[in-house]
N, C-alpha and C positions, 0 to 999 in steps of 0.2 A: 900535669903538676909533678915536681919533682921531689923531693926530701926536704929538700934544703926552705922552698917558699911553706910547705908545710910545717915544716917547725917555724918558721916566722911568723905565722898565722899565728899558731899554737899561742907563740912566747906573748904575741903584743894580745892576743887574748886572755891568757893568764894575769899579764899585767892592769889589765882593764879593769878585768872583774876584781882583783886584787884591792885597785884603788876604792870601787865601788865597795866591797865590804869592809873598806878601812873606814872610810865614809860616815858608812853606817854606824859601826864599831863607835868611832865620837860621837854621833848624833846620839845613840843609848846613851854614853855616859854624860852628857849634856843636858838630857831629858830633849830632845828636839831641837836647840835651840844652836847647834854646832854653827850649820851653813851662814848664817847672818851675824853672829858675832866673834868678837877677838875675844882670845881667854881672859882679860879684864874686865870686860865688860858684861862676861857672862855670870860672874859672880853677882854683878849688880841687878841683873835683869832675871833673873833666877826665879824668884818670887814675885815678881811685877804682872798683875793679872792685865797688863794693857797685850801682854806675849803670849796669851793662851792658845789664837789662832796658828801662831808660828809652832805653837811647842806641837800642836797638834799633826798638821801638816809634816814636822817633822818626825813623829813620832810615827805617821802612815808613810812617810819615804823610807825609815827603816824596817818596819812592818816587810814590806816590799821587795827591798832590797834583800834580806836575809831570808824569804821567801821561794825568792826566784833566780837570785843567781849563783849561789853555792854548786847548784847541777853543772852550770857552766862551766865555773872555776875547777871543779873535779875532771871536767869533763877533755877542757882544755888541757890539766895536766896531766892525764891519762896520755892522751894524744903527744905531748909533748916527750911523756916519757919512752912513749911506744916507736918512736920515729927514732930515738936514738938506739933501740935497739935493735933496729933493719939494720 
């Protein structure tokens, strides 16, 4: 495996983990309703008790992502940085 393919894998991993972290950040900002809502519907459904299960799922998703994905993000960033030093 050459340096160029390692850089591609690290870059792809960095992008994927960054997208997951971004989705988790938006889920945190919207209290768990980001995935299934457009922004204008979020304000309407924010305090509706019918969406409590969705909020719970969104918050569990956010906690899972923030707990397990940052080490992979940091690892891919370090690998990418090291490939440019060689």
